[in-house]
N, C-alpha and C positions, 0 to 999 in steps of 0.2 A: 707778583702778578697772580690774580685769581681768575678762575673761569666762573662767570656768574650767569645763571639762568634768570631771566626776567619773567615774572608771573603777574598777571593782572586780569581784571574783568574785561570782557569784550562785548558780550551780548547786551544790546540796548544802548550802546555807546556810539556816537558819531564816528564813522569810519572804523568801527571796532576798537576804538581807543588807541589806535596805532600811534598817534602823536605822543602820548604818554610813554609808550614803549620806546619810541625813537629818542625821546628826550633823555631817558635813563641810559639807553645804549650809548648815546653821545658822551654823557658824563662818565660812564664806566671806561670808555675808550680813552678819554682825556686823563683818567686816573691810571692808565696803563694796564687795565684789566681786559679780559676777553669777555665780550657780551654774547650770550646765546639768546637771541631775540625771536620768539615765535611769531611776532608781528611781521616778520620778513617772509613767512611761509605764504605760498600762493593761495588764492581763493579757490573754492570748489571741492575741497576735501570733506569727508564726513567728520563728525565729531570724534568718532573712534580713531580715524586716521590721524587727526590732529593730536589726540592724546597719546597715541603710540609714538609719534615723532617727538613730542614734548617730553615724554618719559625717557626717551633715549638721550635727549639733551640734558635732562636732569642727572642722569647717570654719569655724564661727562663733566658735570659742574662741581665746583668746590663750595658754592653758595647759591642761595635762591634769594632774589630781590623781589619783594612783594609791593606792588603798586597799591595806592589808595583804593579802597573799595573791594579789596580781594576777598573779604569775608562773605560777600554777597554772591560769589561765584562758586558753584559746585565743582567746576573744573579746577579752579585754583586751589580749593580746599583739598582735592585729591592730590594735586601736585605738591602741596605743602606737606601732607601726610607722608607722601613718598620721600620727599626731601628730608623730613625728620627721621624717617626709618633709616635712611642712608647716612644720617648724622651730618648733614650739610649745615653750614653756617646759614642762619636766617637773618635777613636784613629787611627791615620795614621802612617804607617811604615816610 
């Protein structure tokens, strides 16, 4: 069992790309892993508040799963750099 943080682009996507996050979460759970899904966070926080929570989730993870289009998101690139610094496993969609 691994703890996997899901990272992906949200800005400019319908419903903030939540369906993609939820699809990966479902697959991870079916594989017996623990999914840390930032798409489950409530609306209404600032970008800084979201990043603070997401970095805490990354610290708890064994791996980071990158959704398609991650390269276009500054937030995901920061999350990826942090995950690499922590030497997490990197999984790309």
